C-alpha positions as CSV (number, residue, x, y, z in Angstrom):
1,M,0.0,0.0,0.0
2,L,2.8,2.4,0.8
3,A,4.4,1.7,-2.5
4,L,1.2,2.4,-4.4
5,N,0.8,5.8,-2.7
6,L,4.4,6.7,-3.5
7,R,3.7,5.9,-7.1
8,R,0.6,8.1,-7.2
9,L,2.6,11.0,-5.8
10,A,5.4,10.6,-8.3
11,M,2.9,10.6,-11.2
12,G,1.2,13.7,-10.0
13,G,4.5,15.6,-9.6
14,L,5.5,14.5,-13.1
15,A,2.3,16.0,-14.5
16,V,2.9,19.3,-12.8
17,M,6.4,19.5,-14.2
18,L,5.2,18.8,-17.7
19,A,2.6,21.5,-17.5
20,A,5.1,24.1,-16.3
21,S,7.6,23.2,-19.0
22,A,5.0,23.6,-21.7
23,Q,4.0,27.1,-20.4
24,A,7.6,28.2,-20.4
25,Q,8.1,27.3,-24.1
26,V,5.2,29.6,-25.3
27,P,6.8,33.1,-25.9
28,S,4.9,36.2,-25.0
29,A,3.6,38.4,-27.8
30,P,5.4,41.7,-26.9
31,N,9.0,40.1,-26.7
32,D,8.7,38.1,-30.0
33,P,9.0,40.4,-33.0
34,A,7.8,37.6,-35.4
35,V,4.4,37.5,-33.9
36,V,2.1,40.4,-34.8
37,V,-1.0,40.8,-32.7
38,A,-3.6,42.7,-34.6
39,P,-5.1,45.5,-32.6
40,Q,-8.7,45.3,-31.9
41,A,-10.9,47.6,-33.9
42,T,-12.6,50.3,-32.0
43,P,-16.3,50.1,-32.7
44,I,-17.6,53.2,-34.5
45,P,-20.9,54.3,-33.1
46,A,-23.7,54.3,-35.7
47,T,-24.9,57.6,-36.7
48,E,-28.6,58.2,-37.6
49,T,-29.2,59.4,-41.2
50,P,-31.7,62.2,-41.2
51,P,-34.7,61.4,-43.4
52,V,-34.6,63.0,-46.8
53,D,-37.8,64.6,-48.0
54,V,-38.5,63.3,-51.5
55,P,-40.6,66.0,-53.3
56,T,-43.9,64.7,-54.6
57,P,-44.3,65.5,-58.3
58,Q,-47.1,68.0,-58.7
59,T,-49.7,67.0,-61.2
60,D,-52.4,69.2,-62.7
61,P,-55.9,68.4,-61.6
62,V,-57.7,66.4,-64.3
63,A,-61.1,67.7,-65.1
64,P,-63.7,65.0,-65.0
65,Q,-64.5,63.7,-68.5
66,P,-68.2,63.8,-69.5
67,V,-69.8,60.4,-69.7
68,P,-70.9,59.7,-73.3
69,Q,-74.6,59.4,-73.7
70,V,-75.6,56.2,-75.4
71,E,-78.5,56.8,-77.8
72,P,-81.1,54.1,-77.6
73,Q,-81.0,52.0,-80.7
74,P,-84.3,51.3,-82.4
75,E,-85.5,47.8,-82.3
76,P,-84.8,45.9,-85.5
77,K,-87.8,45.5,-87.7
78,P,-89.0,42.0,-88.0
79,K,-88.2,40.5,-91.4
80,P,-91.2,40.3,-93.6
81,V,-92.7,36.9,-93.8
82,K,-92.7,35.6,-97.3
83,K,-96.3,35.0,-98.4
84,G,-97.1,31.5,-99.4
85,P,-99.4,28.6,-98.7
86,P,-98.8,26.5,-95.6
87,D,-98.3,23.4,-97.7
88,S,-96.0,21.9,-100.3
89,L,-98.5,21.5,-103.1
90,K,-97.2,22.2,-106.6
91,P,-99.4,23.8,-109.4
92,G,-102.1,21.3,-110.3
93,Q,-101.8,19.2,-107.1
94,F,-104.6,18.8,-104.5
95,V,-105.7,16.7,-101.5
96,W,-109.3,15.3,-101.4
97,E,-110.9,13.0,-98.7
98,K,-113.6,11.1,-100.5
99,R,-116.6,10.3,-98.3
100,D,-119.7,8.3,-98.9
101,S,-121.8,11.2,-97.6
102,Y,-121.4,14.6,-96.0
103,A,-123.0,15.8,-92.8
104,N,-123.4,19.4,-94.1
105,P,-123.5,21.2,-97.4
106,L,-119.9,21.7,-98.4
107,R,-118.5,25.2,-97.9
108,M,-115.6,26.5,-100.1
109,V,-113.1,29.1,-99.1
110,I,-110.7,30.6,-101.7
111,V,-107.7,32.6,-100.7
112,L,-106.4,34.7,-103.6
113,D,-102.9,35.8,-102.5
114,I,-101.8,32.1,-101.9
115,Q,-103.9,30.7,-104.7
116,R,-105.6,28.0,-102.6
117,M,-109.1,26.6,-102.1
118,Y,-110.2,24.9,-98.9
119,V,-113.4,22.7,-98.7
120,F,-115.2,22.2,-95.4
121,D,-117.9,19.8,-94.2
122,G,-119.0,21.9,-91.2
123,D,-115.7,22.5,-89.4
124,D,-113.9,19.5,-91.0
125,L,-111.5,20.1,-93.7
126,V,-112.1,17.5,-96.4
127,G,-110.0,18.9,-99.2
128,F,-107.7,21.7,-100.5
129,T,-106.2,22.4,-103.9
130,T,-104.1,24.8,-105.9
131,V,-106.2,27.2,-108.1
132,S,-105.6,29.9,-110.7
133,T,-107.8,33.0,-110.3
134,G,-108.2,36.3,-112.2
135,K,-105.1,37.9,-113.6
136,K,-104.4,41.7,-113.3
137,G,-107.2,43.7,-114.8
138,K,-109.6,40.7,-114.5
139,E,-109.3,40.1,-110.8
140,T,-111.6,37.6,-109.1
141,P,-114.0,39.5,-106.9
142,T,-114.0,38.9,-103.1
143,G,-117.1,38.3,-101.0
144,V,-119.6,35.6,-100.1
145,F,-121.3,33.9,-103.0
146,N,-123.7,31.0,-103.6
147,I,-123.8,28.3,-106.3
148,L,-126.4,29.6,-108.8
149,Q,-126.0,27.0,-111.6
150,K,-124.2,23.7,-112.2
151,K,-123.4,22.2,-115.6
152,V,-121.1,19.2,-116.4
153,Y,-120.0,21.0,-119.6
154,H,-120.4,24.6,-120.4
155,E,-118.9,27.0,-122.9
156,S,-118.3,30.7,-122.1
157,N,-120.6,33.1,-123.9
158,I,-118.2,35.9,-123.2
159,Y,-114.7,34.6,-124.1
160,A,-115.0,32.9,-127.5
161,N,-116.9,29.8,-126.3
162,A,-114.0,28.8,-124.0
163,P,-114.7,25.3,-122.5
164,M,-115.6,25.3,-118.8
165,P,-116.0,21.6,-117.7
166,F,-117.7,21.0,-114.3
167,M,-118.9,24.6,-114.2
168,Q,-120.5,26.0,-111.0
169,R,-121.7,29.5,-111.5
170,L,-121.2,32.2,-108.8
171,T,-122.4,35.3,-110.6
172,W,-124.4,35.9,-113.8
173,D,-121.7,38.1,-115.3
174,G,-119.1,35.3,-115.8
175,I,-117.5,34.2,-112.5
176,A,-117.6,30.5,-111.9
177,L,-115.7,27.5,-110.6
178,H,-114.5,25.1,-113.3
179,E,-111.7,22.8,-114.5
180,G,-108.9,24.8,-116.2
181,Y,-105.2,25.4,-116.7
182,N,-103.4,25.9,-113.4
183,P,-99.9,27.5,-113.8
184,G,-99.5,28.3,-110.1
185,Y,-100.4,32.0,-110.4
186,P,-103.5,34.2,-111.4
187,A,-104.1,33.7,-115.1
188,S,-107.9,33.5,-115.7
189,H,-110.4,36.1,-116.8
190,G,-111.9,36.1,-113.3
191,C,-113.0,32.5,-112.8
192,I,-111.5,30.0,-110.4
193,R,-109.7,27.3,-112.3
194,L,-109.4,23.9,-110.6
195,P,-107.4,20.7,-111.4
196,K,-109.5,18.3,-113.5
197,I,-109.9,15.4,-111.0
198,F,-110.6,17.9,-108.1
199,A,-113.1,19.8,-110.2
200,K,-115.1,16.6,-110.9
201,A,-115.0,15.4,-107.2
202,L,-116.1,18.9,-106.0
203,Y,-118.9,19.0,-108.6
204,D,-120.2,15.7,-107.5
205,A,-120.1,16.7,-103.8
206,T,-121.7,20.2,-103.8
207,V,-125.3,21.2,-103.9
208,M,-127.1,24.2,-105.3
209,D,-126.9,27.3,-103.2
210,G,-123.7,26.0,-101.5
211,Q,-121.6,28.8,-100.0
212,V,-118.4,30.0,-101.6
213,V,-116.2,32.6,-99.7
214,I,-113.5,34.4,-101.6
215,L,-110.8,36.2,-99.5
216,E,-108.0,38.5,-100.6
217,S,-105.8,37.0,-97.9
218,L,-106.1,35.1,-94.6
219,S,-105.1,38.3,-92.8
220,K,-107.9,40.3,-94.3
221,P,-111.2,38.8,-93.4
222,L,-114.4,39.9,-95.1
223,P,-116.2,42.8,-93.4
224,K,-119.4,42.0,-91.7
225,P,-122.4,42.6,-94.0
226,Q,-124.3,45.7,-93.0
227,P,-128.1,45.7,-93.2
228,A,-129.5,47.7,-96.1
229,P,-131.2,50.9,-95.0
230,E,-135.0,50.6,-95.1
231,A,-136.8,52.8,-97.6
232,P,-138.8,55.5,-95.9
233,V,-142.5,54.8,-95.7
234,E,-144.8,57.6,-96.7
235,P,-147.8,58.0,-94.3
236,A,-151.2,57.2,-95.8
237,P,-153.2,60.4,-96.7
238,T,-156.0,61.4,-94.4
239,P,-159.5,61.6,-95.8
240,S,-159.3,65.3,-95.8
241,E,-156.2,65.2,-98.0
242,Q,-157.7,62.8,-100.6
243,P,-158.8,64.5,-103.8
244,T,-162.5,64.3,-104.4
245,Q,-163.9,63.4,-107.8
246,P,-167.0,65.3,-108.8
247,S,-170.0,63.1,-109.1
248,P,-171.3,62.6,-112.7
249,L,-174.7,63.5,-111.5
250,T,-173.6,66.8,-110.1
251,K,-174.9,69.7,-112.3
252,K,-172.4,72.2,-113.4
């Protein structure tokens, strides 16, 4: 044990000696000219920079601009509707519903501006066809007519005995329904020309005094008929106003 303590003391003394020897070998900075010790910089106190006033550019006041007035635009006019029949029939074509019998006398409606005829049994449409009516200067009259005469074959007594098959007279001055040339536009002298087969079917189905309405267009209905003014009635003379005849027995 004593030997161990002596060893520890010897080791501790050796460590002290080594530390002192190492400190003695390090030269001090002032005595060694090879070692330069940089002087510590003296801190410079920060100086406050005074604020610099930046001049604001002066701008001229801008006068308010007037608001442009928008003129109201007129509404566009609707495009004119091209006149024409509401079907695809070509000149000379027709539609006919053949029936064994009809509940009412057939009524015909002819529309001049679209060159069409419509046939009604009461309110039921039983047929319609292309027609050719009076040309310029010989226009077909408008109005309400009745069938005055029917002849399977007739010749015009006005226009050089022109044939008028399946004729149905509407006026006594030459207006009638009959078979005739149908070019798709007004070409007659006032009559209503019908396709041949349609003219025969219509002739067989109508009766005397049947009604035929002729319109200028569907947008121009016929005016309502006005009652004719009554003729003034003269009052009967009183007995005092009646002339007296002298009696043959009265002496002069």
